DRENDO-1510 file (C-alpha; in Angstrom, 1 decimal, always signed):
<recs>
REC; n; res; u; v; w
REC; 1; UNK; +0.0; -0.3; -0.2 .
REC; 2; UNK; +1.1; +3.3; -1.0 .
REC; 3; UNK; +0.4; +6.4; +1.2 .
REC; 4; UNK; +1.0; +9.8; -0.5 .
REC; 5; UNK; +0.7; +12.2; +2.2 .
REC; 6; UNK; -0.5; +15.8; +0.6 .
REC; 7; UNK; +0.4; +19.1; +2.0 .
REC; 8; UNK; -2.0; +22.3; +2.1 .
REC; 9; UNK; +1.1; +24.0; +0.7 .
REC; 10; UNK; +1.8; +23.5; -2.7 .
REC; 11; UNK; +5.0; +21.4; -3.2 .
REC; 12; UNK; +8.0; +23.0; -4.6 .
REC; 13; UNK; +8.8; +21.9; -8.3 .
REC; 14; UNK; +10.5; +18.5; -8.0 .
REC; 15; UNK; +10.8; +18.4; -4.2 .
REC; 16; UNK; +9.7; +14.7; -2.9 .
REC; 17; UNK; +10.6; +12.7; +0.4 .
REC; 18; UNK; +10.1; +9.4; +1.4 .
REC; 19; UNK; +9.9; +8.0; +4.8 .
REC; 20; UNK; +10.8; +4.0; +4.9 .
REC; 21; UNK; +8.9; +3.3; +7.6 .
REC; 22; UNK; +9.2; -0.3; +9.9 .
REC; 23; UNK; +7.1; -0.4; +12.9 .
REC; 24; UNK; +4.0; -2.7; +13.5 .
REC; 25; UNK; +2.2; -0.3; +16.2 .
REC; 26; UNK; +0.6; +2.8; +15.0 .
REC; 27; UNK; +0.8; +3.9; +18.7 .
REC; 28; UNK; +4.6; +3.4; +18.9 .
REC; 29; UNK; +6.8; +6.5; +19.5 .
REC; 30; UNK; +8.4; +5.7; +16.0 .
REC; 31; UNK; +4.9; +6.4; +14.7 .
REC; 32; UNK; +5.6; +9.9; +16.1 .
REC; 33; UNK; +8.5; +10.3; +14.9 .
REC; 34; UNK; +7.2; +9.5; +11.4 .
REC; 35; UNK; +4.3; +11.5; +11.6 .
REC; 36; UNK; +6.8; +14.8; +12.9 .
REC; 37; UNK; +8.7; +14.4; +9.8 .
REC; 38; UNK; +5.9; +13.9; +7.2 .
REC; 39; UNK; +4.2; +17.1; +8.7 .
REC; 40; UNK; +7.3; +19.2; +9.0 .
REC; 41; UNK; +8.3; +18.4; +5.5 .
REC; 42; UNK; +5.0; +18.9; +3.9 .
REC; 43; UNK; +4.9; +22.1; +5.6 .
REC; 44; UNK; +8.4; +22.9; +3.7 .
REC; 45; UNK; +6.6; +22.2; +0.1 .
REC; 46; UNK; +7.2; +18.5; +0.0 .
REC; 47; UNK; +5.3; +15.7; -1.5 .
REC; 48; UNK; +5.7; +13.0; +1.3 .
REC; 49; UNK; +5.8; +9.5; +0.1 .
REC; 50; UNK; +5.5; +6.5; +2.9 .
REC; 51; UNK; +6.5; +3.3; +2.5 .
REC; 52; UNK; +4.8; +1.8; +5.7 .
REC; 53; UNK; +6.5; -2.0; +5.5 .
REC; 54; UNK; +4.5; -3.5; +7.9 .
REC; 55; UNK; +1.0; -2.0; +7.1 .
REC; 56; UNK; +2.0; -2.9; +3.4 .
REC; 57; UNK; +3.0; -6.5; +4.2 .
REC; 58; UNK; +6.2; -6.2; +2.5 .
REC; 59; UNK; +7.7; -9.0; +1.2 .
REC; 60; UNK; +11.5; -9.2; +3.0 .
REC; 61; UNK; +12.5; -12.7; +1.5 .
REC; 62; UNK; +14.6; -12.0; -1.9 .
REC; 63; UNK; +13.8; -14.9; -4.2 .
REC; 64; UNK; +13.1; -16.2; -7.9 .
REC; 65; UNK; +9.8; -14.5; -7.6 .
REC; 66; UNK; +11.3; -11.3; -8.0 .
REC; 67; UNK; +11.8; -12.0; -11.4 .
REC; 68; UNK; +9.3; -12.5; -14.1 .
REC; 69; UNK; +9.8; -14.2; -17.3 .
REC; 70; UNK; +12.9; -16.6; -18.2 .
REC; 71; UNK; +16.1; -16.7; -16.2 .
REC; 72; UNK; +19.4; -16.2; -17.6 .
REC; 73; UNK; +20.9; -19.0; -15.3 .
REC; 74; UNK; +18.1; -21.3; -14.7 .
REC; 75; UNK; +20.3; -23.8; -13.5 .
REC; 76; UNK; +22.2; -21.5; -11.2 .
REC; 77; UNK; +20.0; -18.9; -9.5 .
REC; 78; UNK; +22.0; -15.8; -8.6 .
REC; 79; UNK; +20.0; -13.4; -7.6 .
REC; 80; UNK; +21.9; -10.3; -8.2 .
REC; 81; UNK; +22.6; -11.2; -11.7 .
REC; 82; UNK; +19.2; -11.9; -12.7 .
REC; 83; UNK; +17.6; -8.8; -10.9 .
REC; 84; UNK; +20.0; -6.7; -13.0 .
REC; 85; UNK; +19.0; -8.3; -15.9 .
REC; 86; UNK; +15.1; -8.2; -14.8 .
REC; 87; UNK; +15.6; -4.4; -13.9 .
REC; 88; UNK; +17.6; -3.7; -17.4 .
REC; 89; UNK; +14.7; -5.3; -19.5 .
REC; 90; UNK; +12.0; -4.1; -17.0 .
REC; 91; UNK; +10.8; -7.8; -15.5 .
REC; 92; UNK; +11.2; -7.0; -11.6 .
REC; 93; UNK; +8.1; -7.8; -9.7 .
REC; 94; UNK; +5.3; -5.0; -9.3 .
REC; 95; UNK; +6.0; -4.2; -5.9 .
REC; 96; UNK; +9.8; -3.7; -6.5 .
REC; 97; UNK; +9.2; -1.6; -9.4 .
REC; 98; UNK; +6.5; +0.8; -7.1 .
REC; 99; UNK; +9.3; +1.1; -4.7 .
REC; 100; UNK; +11.8; +1.7; -7.2 .
REC; 101; UNK; +9.9; +4.8; -8.4 .
REC; 102; UNK; +9.8; +6.3; -5.2 .
REC; 103; UNK; +13.6; +6.2; -5.0 .
REC; 104; UNK; +13.7; +7.9; -8.1 .
REC; 105; UNK; +11.1; +11.0; -7.3 .
REC; 106; UNK; +12.4; +11.4; -3.7 .
REC; 107; UNK; +15.4; +14.0; -3.3 .
REC; 108; UNK; +15.4; +12.7; +0.4 .
REC; 109; UNK; +14.6; +9.3; +2.1 .
REC; 110; UNK; +14.7; +8.8; +5.8 .
REC; 111; UNK; +14.9; +5.5; +7.2 .
REC; 112; UNK; +12.5; +5.4; +10.6 .
REC; 113; UNK; +12.7; +2.5; +12.6 .
REC; 114; UNK; +13.6; +0.7; +16.1 .
REC; 115; UNK; +17.1; -0.6; +16.5 .
REC; 116; UNK; +16.9; -4.4; +16.1 .
REC; 117; UNK; +19.8; -6.6; +16.9 .
REC; 118; UNK; +22.3; -3.7; +16.0 .
REC; 119; UNK; +20.8; -3.0; +12.6 .
REC; 120; UNK; +17.4; -2.7; +11.0 .
REC; 121; UNK; +14.3; -4.8; +11.5 .
REC; 122; UNK; +14.3; -7.7; +9.0 .
REC; 123; UNK; +11.4; -6.4; +7.2 .
REC; 124; UNK; +13.9; -2.8; +6.1 .
REC; 125; UNK; +16.6; -5.0; +5.5 .
REC; 126; UNK; +14.8; -6.9; +2.9 .
REC; 127; UNK; +13.4; -3.6; +1.2 .
REC; 128; UNK; +17.1; -3.0; +0.9 .
REC; 129; UNK; +18.0; -6.0; -0.5 .
REC; 130; UNK; +15.1; -6.2; -2.8 .
REC; 131; UNK; +14.6; -2.3; -4.2 .
REC; 132; UNK; +18.6; -1.3; -4.1 .
REC; 133; UNK; +19.3; -3.5; -6.9 .
REC; 134; UNK; +22.1; -3.7; -9.1 .
REC; 135; UNK; +22.0; -1.3; -12.2 .
REC; 136; UNK; +19.1; +0.6; -10.6 .
REC; 137; UNK; +21.0; +1.5; -7.2 .
REC; 138; UNK; +24.4; +0.6; -8.4 .
REC; 139; UNK; +27.1; -0.9; -10.5 .
REC; 140; UNK; +31.0; -1.5; -10.8 .
REC; 141; UNK; +31.5; +1.7; -12.3 .
REC; 142; UNK; +28.9; +3.5; -10.5 .
REC; 143; UNK; +29.3; +3.4; -6.4 .
REC; 144; UNK; +30.1; +5.6; -3.4 .
REC; 145; UNK; +31.0; +8.9; -4.2 .
REC; 146; UNK; +30.6; +8.3; -7.7 .
REC; 147; UNK; +27.3; +6.4; -7.1 .
REC; 148; UNK; +23.9; +6.3; -8.6 .
REC; 149; UNK; +22.1; +8.7; -6.5 .
REC; 150; UNK; +24.8; +11.1; -5.3 .
REC; 151; UNK; +22.3; +13.8; -6.1 .
REC; 152; UNK; +20.1; +12.3; -3.5 .
REC; 153; UNK; +20.1; +12.6; +0.1 .
REC; 154; UNK; +19.2; +9.6; +3.2 .
REC; 155; UNK; +19.6; +9.2; +6.8 .
REC; 156; UNK; +18.8; +6.8; +9.4 .
REC; 157; UNK; +16.5; +7.9; +12.0 .
REC; 158; UNK; +15.9; +5.2; +14.6 .
REC; 159; UNK; +15.4; +4.2; +18.3 .
REC; 160; UNK; +17.3; +2.5; +21.0 .
REC; 161; UNK; +16.5; +0.3; +23.9 .
REC; 162; UNK; +20.4; +0.8; +25.1 .
REC; 163; UNK; +21.3; +4.2; +26.9 .
REC; 164; UNK; +23.6; +6.5; +25.3 .
REC; 165; UNK; +26.7; +5.3; +27.0 .
REC; 166; UNK; +26.2; +1.7; +26.4 .
REC; 167; UNK; +27.3; +2.9; +22.8 .
REC; 168; UNK; +30.3; +4.6; +23.5 .
REC; 169; UNK; +33.7; +3.3; +22.7 .
REC; 170; UNK; +33.9; +2.2; +26.2 .
REC; 171; UNK; +30.5; +1.1; +26.7 .
REC; 172; UNK; +29.0; -2.3; +26.7 .
REC; 173; UNK; +27.7; -2.5; +23.4 .
REC; 174; UNK; +30.8; -0.7; +21.8 .
REC; 175; UNK; +31.1; +2.3; +20.0 .
REC; 176; UNK; +27.5; +3.4; +17.9 .
REC; 177; UNK; +30.0; +4.8; +14.9 .
REC; 178; UNK; +31.2; +1.1; +14.2 .
REC; 179; UNK; +27.5; +0.0; +14.3 .
REC; 180; UNK; +26.8; +2.5; +11.9 .
REC; 181; UNK; +29.1; +1.7; +9.4 .
REC; 182; UNK; +27.7; -1.4; +7.6 .
REC; 183; UNK; +24.7; +0.5; +7.0 .
REC; 184; UNK; +25.8; +4.2; +6.1 .
REC; 185; UNK; +28.6; +3.0; +4.2 .
REC; 186; UNK; +27.9; -0.6; +3.0 .
REC; 187; UNK; +24.3; +0.3; +1.9 .
REC; 188; UNK; +23.7; +4.0; +1.7 .
REC; 189; UNK; +26.7; +5.8; +0.6 .
REC; 190; UNK; +27.7; +2.6; -1.7 .
REC; 191; UNK; +24.8; +3.7; -3.5 .
REC; 192; UNK; +25.9; +7.2; -3.8 .
REC; 193; UNK; +23.8; +8.9; -1.3 .
REC; 194; UNK; +24.8; +12.0; +0.6 .
REC; 195; UNK; +24.1; +10.6; +3.9 .
REC; 196; UNK; +23.2; +13.3; +6.7 .
REC; 197; UNK; +24.2; +12.4; +10.2 .
REC; 198; UNK; +21.4; +9.7; +11.7 .
REC; 199; UNK; +18.9; +11.3; +14.3 .
REC; 200; UNK; +19.7; +8.8; +17.0 .
REC; 201; UNK; +17.0; +8.6; +20.2 .
REC; 202; UNK; +18.3; +7.1; +22.9 .
REC; 203; UNK; +16.2; +4.7; +25.0 .
REC; 204; UNK; +12.9; +6.7; +25.0 .
REC; 205; UNK; +11.0; +3.8; +26.5 .
REC; 206; UNK; +13.4; +4.6; +29.3 .
REC; 207; UNK; +12.7; +8.5; +29.3 .
REC; 208; UNK; +9.4; +10.1; +31.1 .
REC; 209; UNK; +6.8; +11.7; +28.8 .
REC; 210; UNK; +8.4; +15.3; +29.2 .
REC; 211; UNK; +11.6; +14.1; +27.5 .
REC; 212; UNK; +9.9; +11.9; +24.6 .
REC; 213; UNK; +8.0; +15.6; +23.8 .
REC; 214; UNK; +11.6; +16.9; +23.8 .
REC; 215; UNK; +12.9; +14.7; +21.3 .
REC; 216; UNK; +10.1; +15.2; +18.9 .
REC; 217; UNK; +10.8; +19.1; +19.3 .
REC; 218; UNK; +14.5; +18.6; +18.5 .
REC; 219; UNK; +13.4; +15.8; +15.7 .
REC; 220; UNK; +11.0; +18.8; +14.5 .
REC; 221; UNK; +13.9; +22.0; +14.7 .
REC; 222; UNK; +16.6; +19.8; +12.9 .
REC; 223; UNK; +14.2; +18.9; +10.0 .
REC; 224; UNK; +13.8; +22.6; +9.5 .
REC; 225; UNK; +16.9; +23.1; +8.3 .
REC; 226; UNK; +17.7; +19.5; +7.3 .
REC; 227; UNK; +18.7; +19.7; +3.5 .
REC; 228; UNK; +21.0; +22.6; +4.5 .
REC; 229; UNK; +23.1; +20.1; +6.6 .
REC; 230; UNK; +26.6; +18.8; +5.4 .
REC; 231; UNK; +26.9; +15.0; +4.9 .
REC; 232; UNK; +29.1; +12.8; +6.6 .
REC; 233; UNK; +32.4; +12.1; +5.6 .
REC; 234; UNK; +33.5; +9.0; +3.7 .
REC; 235; UNK; +36.7; +8.2; +2.2 .
REC; 236; UNK; +36.4; +9.5; -1.9 .
REC; 237; UNK; +37.1; +6.7; -4.4 .
REC; 238; UNK; +39.9; +8.8; -5.7 .
REC; 239; UNK; +42.2; +7.5; -2.5 .
REC; 240; UNK; +41.5; +4.0; -4.2 .
REC; 241; UNK; +43.1; +1.9; -7.4 .
REC; 242; UNK; +39.9; +1.0; -8.6 .
REC; 243; UNK; +40.9; -1.7; -10.5 .
REC; 244; UNK; +41.2; -5.4; -10.1 .
REC; 245; UNK; +44.7; -5.8; -10.7 .
REC; 246; UNK; +45.4; -2.6; -8.2 .
REC; 247; UNK; +42.8; -4.9; -5.5 .
REC; 248; UNK; +40.4; -1.4; -5.2 .
REC; 249; UNK; +43.5; -0.7; -2.4 .
REC; 250; UNK; +44.3; +2.4; -1.0 .
REC; 251; UNK; +46.9; +4.3; -3.1 .
REC; 252; UNK; +50.5; +3.8; -1.2 .
REC; 253; UNK; +51.0; +7.7; -1.5 .
REC; 254; UNK; +47.7; +8.0; +0.1 .
REC; 255; UNK; +48.9; +5.6; +3.2 .
REC; 256; UNK; +52.0; +7.6; +3.3 .
REC; 257; UNK; +50.6; +10.8; +3.3 .
REC; 258; UNK; +48.7; +9.5; +6.5 .
REC; 259; UNK; +51.3; +7.9; +8.6 .
REC; 260; UNK; +51.5; +10.7; +10.9 .
REC; 261; UNK; +47.9; +11.7; +11.4 .
REC; 262; UNK; +46.2; +10.7; +14.8 .
REC; 263; UNK; +43.3; +9.0; +13.5 .
REC; 264; UNK; +42.8; +7.0; +10.6 .
REC; 265; UNK; +40.4; +8.3; +7.3 .
REC; 266; UNK; +37.1; +7.0; +8.2 .
REC; 267; UNK; +35.6; +4.3; +10.9 .
REC; 268; UNK; +36.0; +1.4; +8.3 .
REC; 269; UNK; +39.3; +2.6; +6.9 .
REC; 270; UNK; +41.3; +3.2; +10.2 .
REC; 271; UNK; +44.6; +2.1; +9.0 .
REC; 272; UNK; +45.0; +0.5; +12.6 .
REC; 273; UNK; +45.1; +4.0; +14.1 .
REC; 274; UNK; +42.2; +5.4; +16.5 .
REC; 275; UNK; +38.9; +5.6; +14.7 .
REC; 276; UNK; +38.1; +9.6; +14.0 .
REC; 277; UNK; +35.9; +10.5; +16.8 .
REC; 278; UNK; +31.7; +10.8; +16.0 .
REC; 279; UNK; +32.9; +9.6; +12.0 .
REC; 280; UNK; +29.3; +8.1; +11.5 .
REC; 281; UNK; +27.5; +10.5; +14.0 .
REC; 282; UNK; +28.4; +14.2; +13.1 .
REC; 283; UNK; +29.8; +16.3; +10.6 .
REC; 284; UNK; +31.9; +19.0; +11.6 .
REC; 285; UNK; +28.8; +21.6; +11.5 .
REC; 286; UNK; +27.2; +19.8; +13.8 .
REC; 287; UNK; +30.0; +18.5; +16.0 .
REC; 288; UNK; +29.2; +19.8; +19.5 .
REC; 289; UNK; +28.3; +17.5; +22.2 .
REC; 290; UNK; +24.5; +17.0; +22.3 .
REC; 291; UNK; +23.1; +16.3; +26.0 .
REC; 292; UNK; +21.9; +13.4; +26.9 .
REC; 293; UNK; +18.6; +14.1; +28.4 .
REC; 294; UNK; +17.7; +10.6; +29.8 .
REC; 295; UNK; +21.0; +8.8; +30.8 .
REC; 296; UNK; +20.0; +6.7; +34.1 .
REC; 297; UNK; +22.9; +5.7; +36.1 .
REC; 298; UNK; +21.5; +2.2; +37.5 .
REC; 299; UNK; +19.6; +0.0; +36.5 .
REC; 300; UNK; +17.0; +0.4; +39.5 .
REC; 301; UNK; +17.1; +4.2; +38.4 .
REC; 302; UNK; +16.0; +3.1; +34.7 .
REC; 303; UNK; +12.4; +3.3; +33.6 .
REC; 304; UNK; +10.7; +1.3; +31.4 .
REC; 305; UNK; +7.1; +0.6; +29.9 .
REC; 306; UNK; +5.2; -2.0; +31.8 .
REC; 307; UNK; +3.6; -5.2; +29.8 .
REC; 308; UNK; +0.3; -3.3; +29.8 .
REC; 309; UNK; +1.6; -0.3; +27.9 .
REC; 310; UNK; +1.1; +2.2; +31.1 .
REC; 311; UNK; +3.4; +4.6; +32.5 .
REC; 312; UNK; +6.9; +3.9; +33.1 .
REC; 313; UNK; +8.0; +1.9; +36.2 .
REC; 314; UNK; +11.0; +1.8; +37.9 .
REC; 315; UNK; +13.3; -1.5; +38.9 .
REC; 316; UNK; +13.0; -3.0; +35.3 .
REC; 317; UNK; +16.1; -3.7; +33.5 .
REC; 318; UNK; +17.1; -2.4; +30.2 .
REC; 319; UNK; +15.4; -4.1; +27.1 .
REC; 320; UNK; +17.5; -6.5; +25.1 .
REC; 321; UNK; +18.9; -5.4; +21.4 .
REC; 322; UNK; +15.7; -6.4; +20.0 .
REC; 323; UNK; +13.6; -3.2; +21.1 .
REC; 324; UNK; +10.3; -2.0; +19.5 .
REC; 325; UNK; +9.8; +1.4; +20.6 .
</recs>
């Protein structure tokens, strides 16, 4: 099901945003975040497209059914290759085509979700697997900063079950920048998107209503200037030998130039050095420390909603990495 959220303000020419949303409950905090984004973007003149994956019952499985007609190699099915040819020849399944059309229209894509097991929910990962097909979203010649979607912006907006300190470099969950690298570099930047700093809502289930309200207000305020923000920093393709003979490795002169630098180039290209601080969470323009407005000091101070969905109660341990706020 496709929902087009129309604006009372006439949309500016060519301004379209897509929100890819994954949460099962319309009363969730993620739903409130989705609605704030849609409302604010409409006020700015955007046409807002919504892919509500659970409501759509979006199929997360990448299978032979995604290709209509004959396969190029019926004896050995290779999903990436077959869907590339199917995209070229107009033989992809209708649900994939519908989502690809939304992506083509959008200059901004926001992925709104609860963090599940240090990643996106399976239904959203399935959207990425099936919609961002080779040819449509990337090729060997068009990837990273030379990518197909280099004129589009994308970002992650998500809730966590853990508190912010649990995702510090010395926190029990490890550095959030490492957690985000596969999603932001390996998927979004790989396809060429200008990746905006993520909007992270730390542990809203453990926060009182006033803090959750402040989170919503902060998200709305950021959205007002979102498209003027700088994107996150990634290693440009020009630093690498982009050939099979060269192994797609960092050029020797670049490694030599970096020898005296205190940090690696990026979270992934660390070169055996300390990771550049906040590489996947902040840009230079957003490099000010943001106060952690809901940071319990002890487990018995944590607030979490009871099973009946009422007001938070004290003494409940933090949730597992599978959170659904």
